N, C-alpha and C positions, 0 to 999 in steps of 0.2 A: 502492500498499500506506499502512494507515492503522499510522505509526511509534510512534504514541503506547499502541498496542494489543498486546502482546506476545503475548496471550493468545490472538490472533487468527490462525485456523488458513485458508490460503489454498488453493483448488482450483485456482489459475491459475498460482502464483510458481514457479519454478525457481529453484535457487541450482547459479553455475556458478564454480570456480578455476581461473584460467590461473596458469600457472608452469612452471617447465622440466622437471616431471615429467607434465602435462599440459599442454602451447603449447595446445591445441585448446579444452579443457576438456569433450570430447565424454563421454557417458554410460560407463563402466567402462573409460573409458581410462589412467587415471591409474596412475602408479607401475609401470609396465612393463617398465624398462631395467632391468639386472642381476638378470633374476629376481626385480624386484617390491621387492629389499632396497637403495632409497635410491641408482640410478645415475644420479640428472641433478638434483640439488638445485640448480644452478647452471649459467649459461652463463658459457664461458670467456674472456678477453681479446677485447673489443671494440675493435676493430685502426680504424688511424686511417680515418679517413672513411668508415665501413662504417656500416651503419644495420640496427637489427634490429626487427623486427615483435615487440612482447613480448605481444600480445593481439588479438584481432579477434573480432569476432561478429557475428551479423544478426537482426534481429528488435526488437520495442519493449521497452526496459529500463532499467536501471540499473546503473551501476558506483557500487558500496557502497565498496569498500577497497582502495587501493594501497598495498602493504606492499613496502621495496625496501633494501637494502644493498647498498653496493660496498666491494672491498678496495681501494680509491686515492682517498685525501681527499685529492688535491692541488688549485688552483685548474686546473689541466689539465682534470680529469672533471669537478668540480663545477661550473665553467663552461665548459669545453669540450664538453660533453657534454648534447646538447639536447633535452629529450622536447617531443613533439608528438603529441594527440588530433586525431583527425579524426570528426568526427559524420554519418550518414547520407551515407556517401559523400562527401561535399563535397572538394573540390581542395584548398581552404585549410584551415590547420589550425586550429582554435579556441584550442590553447593550443599554445604555441611559445617554452616558457621555458628556463633553462638548469637542469639536473638540479638542483643545490642550493638554488638561486633560489626555486625551483617549491615547493619543500620549505620553505619559511623558515629557509633556511640562504644567505643572501646572505653577498657580500665573499671569495668561495671560500677559506669558512671551514665548519667545521661545530661545533656546540655544542647541547647538553641544550635541550628547552624541552617544553613541554604547552601548545596552545592547543584551544579547542575543536574545531578542523577537523586541523591541524595536529600531529604531534609527531617527537623524537627523544629517547626515554625516557632511555638511558643513554650517549648520544652516539656510535650507532654504527648508528644505522637508522633509518630515515624512516616516518610512517604518513600516508593522507589519507583521511578517512572523510566527506568532503564529497560528496552524492549527485553524478551527473553522468549526466541523463538523455538516452538516443537514442529514435528513434521508429523506426529502420529497421537501422543497421547503426554500427560504433564499428572505429574502430582505434585503436591507442595504440604508440607506436613510440619508441628515441629514435639518435639519431645521435652519431659521434665528430667532431667539426669539429676538433680538437685534431692537432697534427702528430705525435703518438704514440700507441700502443696503450694502453688504459687496462681497468684491474682487472677482475677477476670481480664477476657481477652476478647479485644471488639477487633474487626479487619474488615477491608476489603480488598478482594484480587479481581481485578477488571482485565479481561483477555477477551481477545476477537479470533474469530474463526474465518475461515476462508482464503487468507492471504497464499500464496505459491510463492513457496521459499526452494532457493535454486542450489545448487551444490556449492555455493561460497557463502551461502549461509550459518553463521558458526551457532554453535551451543551456548547459551549463559553460566559459566564456572564461578564459584567462590573458594577459595582458601583460606584458613586459618591457621595463625603458628604463632606459638610464645616461647620465649627463651628467657628462664627467668633463675639466674644470669645469665647472659653472654657468657661465649665462648672468650679468653683473651686471645687477641691476635686471629680471630676468625669472625669474618663477615655473618652479621644476622641474616638469617633468607626470607626475603618478605614472601617470596614464590622460588621454592624449590624447581628441579628441572621439570618442565613437564613438555612430554611429546606429542606430536601431531602439528598440524597447521593453524595460526589463530590470530590474536590479534589480543594483547596487552592494553588494558583500559585503565589500571592504576590500582590504587591502594587507598585505606584508610591505617593509621601505624597510632601505637601508644605507647608510650614512654613512660616509665616510674624510674628515675633516678635514683643510685645510690647513695647511702648518707654520706661516705667518707670522701666523695670525690672534692665537694663543693668548688666548682667550678664549668665553666659553658661546655657540653656534652654535645652540642651538633657538627665538629669538623667531618664527620665520617661524607663519604662520598656514597651518591646510590650507584649500582655497577649490574647493567643489564647484557645478559650474556645472551647472545642469538645464533642460531644456527652453525653448528660447530667451536662455538668460543671457547677457549678451554683455560688457559691460566690467568689472561687478560679480555677483557669485555669491549666490543665494539662499543657501546652507550656508557658512559660514565660520565658523572655531574662534578661539581667540586664543592659542594658539602651539603648538609643536611636542609639545613635553610633554606640553602639556593634551589635544591630539589622541589621544594612548597616555594619555590616564588615568590620568597623576599630576601631580606639578608642585614647582615650585621645582628646577628639575634633573633630573635621571635616574638614580636606580641600575641594580640588577638585578632583575626580577621577571619571574615567568611564570605568567598568568592566563588562562581561556578566551578570551577577548576581547579580551584587548590585553594585551602585556608589551615588555619592554626587557631582553631573555635575553644582551646579550653588549655591554659596556662597558669598553672596552681604553683605558688611554692606553698608546700606543707609546712615546712618549720625551715630550720634554718639549714640545714643539711639536703631535706630532699624536693624534687620538681615532681608533677604529673604532668605530662603534654598530650594532648590530642591532635592531631592533623593529617591532613587527605590533599592527594594529591592524583588528579583524572589525566587521564591523557583523552581528551575530547578533539582540539585544533591538533592535535599534535600527535596521530596515531602511530603504533609502534605494531608492526605487523612482522610476525615468524611463520617461517616457513615447512621446521619439523621441530626446534625446539627452541626452549626459555629459561633462564633463570635470573632472579631480580633479586638482588643482595644490598646490604646497607652496611658501612663499615663501621665499628664502634672504636670514635676517636672524639677525644675533647682536646680543650686547650687552656692553659692558663702560664703564667709568669711570675717572676718576683716572690720577696720577700713572708708578703702574706699570704701567698699559697702554699707554701713550704710548712711554712708556722701552721696555719690549718692542717695540714696534712698532720703533720706532727701530732697537734691535738687531737686528731680521732685513731692513734694509737697504730696508725698504718707505718708498715716499714719501708715505703718509697712509693715509686712510681716506674711503670714499662715506658719508656720514650719509645717516641715513631716518626717515621718522615723525616725530613731535612735533619732531626735533632737526634738520629738511631742511635743512641749513645745505650741501649739495654736499661737495665735497672739500677734507677739511683736510690742509692740510702738517705732518707732523710737525712740524718745529718748533715752527707754531701751538698742535698739541698740548701741547706739554710750555712753553710760556710760558705757556697760560693756564689749564694745566691742567682741562681744562673735565670734565665728565663727560657720557659721549656712551651716550643712552639705546638708540638702536639703530643698527648701522651697515648695510650692503648686503654679503655674502661669496657668496663664489662655492667653492664645497667639492665635492668628489666624489658625487653619490648615485645611488643605483641604487632602483628598487622594482619589484614583482612586484604586480600589481591583478589582484582575483579579480570575477568578475562572472556573472550570466546574462543572456541576449540570445534576443530573438525569434527567432532563426534560427542557421544553424548554424556560421557563422563572421563574422567582424565586419571593418568596415572598415578596421583598423588597418593600420600597417606592418608591413614585415616584421622577423625578428630582425636586432639587430646583427651586425656579422661576429663572429669568434672573435677577432679581434685587440684589438678594441675593445672587448670583454668580459672581456680578462682582462689587459690593461694596469694596472702600477702594482698590480697584488695581491700580499699576504707571504703568504697563505694561513695557513696550522699550525690552532690551537687556540685 
């Protein structure tokens, strides 16, 4: 369907809305409960271990919009409830992501934002408008993997039927990863290696800094390895805040294709950051494989930083880059008062990567356990 021609009237495309008032989307079947007077606007508590099928359909079509809100905004819900999507009756889900993280609210927190494909307009609901094509069928479900029941769910899944998807139409995929903490001198995997032909759409990322650094965390460069790249990538950034299209550190902002919509200093030592980068105007295509990584690098310098490091009881710091002198003990830092341009960090990083692929499911590993997903989260707003 031609998205740019709003005036074009289709002879074949039909719209369906799935929600508790019409869970099958069948013609003439909406709003029947309570004599048609809003008898089923939501579904009640999702019990521990329970799975709900929010929507399913057959035929060739496209998911156009997903709207959702919940009555429980705790980490147990935002990280404990998993959203899964299946295309064309595949056994493996194409999307397997914690609920909040899928909608660009990582870290078990909610916050208002607005970007090209996802938004939380007033910090109390989510929308996704990224197109999700299917050829024969789809199924969308949520599973509560937390140990307790979580709140009420309101949702809409809007989709069209009757489009003709050719061989170059990809299947929407989403993958979530967390490393808590990351491994020293090993880049964080936003997207592990994916096999197939497709298009990388971007990601949202969450960061919780480890307390003893007390320094700028964002010197790491994004690296995108394409179609045979091994040691070095074809696409390489120049710094973390550069990748999300700002400079000289980051504040808070929310724009269509990039943003840092949450940046909170929890105390003297720790920060939490939520950010995103979407590749709409600057598409990234791959022909048979891709992987996306972020370096774990910080920067600091001078006597103040050395004294702060000593106050935390750390033995020293691993330098990197232009000042690659290896491990420097605190005593030497204090004695020399050096300027350390780059150093290797280990922080708590998570990311949800979005992409299209030429097959209904990818080769990526299954989702991490509930315990791994919620460890060390403070939640809140």
